[in-house]
C-alpha positions in Angstrom: 42.9 7.8 -2.2 43.0 10.7 -4.6 40.4 13.5 -4.4 37.8 13.3 -7.2 38.5 9.7 -8.0 35.7 7.1 -7.6 36.2 4.8 -4.7 35.2 1.1 -5.0 34.4 -0.7 -1.7 34.2 -4.5 -1.8 30.7 -5.6 -0.9 29.7 -8.6 1.1 26.0 -9.4 0.5 24.1 -10.6 3.5 20.6 -10.3 4.6 20.7 -8.9 8.1 17.3 -7.8 9.2 17.4 -5.5 12.1 20.9 -4.1 11.3 19.6 -0.7 10.4 21.0 2.6 11.7 18.4 4.8 13.3 18.3 8.6 12.8 19.4 9.1 16.4 22.4 6.8 16.0 23.2 8.6 12.7 23.1 12.1 14.3 25.2 10.9 17.3 27.8 9.5 14.8 27.9 12.8 12.9 28.3 14.8 16.1 31.2 12.6 17.2 32.8 13.0 13.7 32.8 9.2 13.1 33.3 8.1 9.5 29.8 7.8 8.0 28.8 6.3 4.7 25.5 6.4 2.8 24.5 3.9 0.3 21.4 3.7 -1.9 20.0 1.2 -4.4 18.4 2.2 -7.6 16.0 -0.4 -9.0 15.9 -0.8 -12.8 12.4 -0.7 -14.2 11.4 -3.9 -15.9 9.2 -3.5 -18.9 8.0 -7.1 -18.6 4.3 -7.6 -19.2 2.5 -9.7 -16.7 0.0 -12.1 -18.1 -3.3 -12.5 -16.2 -4.5 -16.0 -15.4 -6.9 -17.5 -18.0 -9.9 -17.2 -15.6 -9.2 -13.5 -15.1 -8.8 -13.0 -18.9 -12.2 -14.7 -19.5 -13.9 -12.3 -17.0 -12.1 -9.3 -18.5 -13.2 -10.3 -22.0 -16.7 -10.9 -20.9 -17.0 -7.4 -19.2 -14.7 -5.4 -21.5 -17.6 -3.0 -22.4 -17.9 -2.0 -18.7 -14.1 -1.4 -18.2 -12.3 1.5 -19.8 -9.2 0.7 -21.9 -7.3 3.5 -20.3 -7.7 5.0 -16.8 -8.4 8.7 -16.3 -5.6 11.0 -15.4 -7.7 12.7 -12.7 -10.8 12.3 -10.7 -14.2 13.4 -12.1 -15.6 16.7 -11.0 -17.1 17.0 -7.6 -20.9 16.9 -7.5 -23.3 18.7 -5.2 -24.5 15.4 -3.8 -22.2 12.3 -4.2 -24.7 9.9 -2.6 -28.0 10.2 -0.9 -30.5 7.8 0.6 -34.1 9.0 0.8 -35.5 8.7 4.3 -39.1 8.7 5.4 -39.9 11.8 7.4 -40.3 11.0 11.1 -39.0 7.5 10.7 -37.1 6.1 13.7 -34.0 3.9 13.5 -34.5 0.2 14.1 -33.9 -0.6 17.8 -33.1 -4.3 17.3 -30.2 -6.3 16.0 -30.3 -6.9 12.3 -29.9 -10.7 12.8 -30.1 -13.2 15.6 -27.0 -15.1 16.7 -26.9 -18.5 18.3 -25.8 -18.4 22.0 -22.4 -20.0 21.3 -21.7 -17.6 18.5 -22.7 -14.6 20.7 -20.5 -15.9 23.5 -17.5 -16.3 21.2 -18.1 -12.8 19.8 -18.1 -11.3 23.3 -14.7 -12.9 24.2 
């Protein structure tokens, strides 16, 4: 093979899951001066528009005034208080479960 010339290697396409080289195996191979090859794939971008299902299109059309046509490039400015819940002064948290469960459900949950 001449230096500076492209080298074409025949490719046998197989799906072999689990046949990957770990970083440790790679570094050992380099230390032992074993021939090592690196291959990468470059995906072509497809400019194909995806059409939403009719039910989704109907909902989008119904609520189009609530959705922006274009998303913001960055987040909105940070506020002093993002979210607050007013609490009664001196109120104690509830000490009971918010709902009752049937005995079989409770037993299943505890398993």
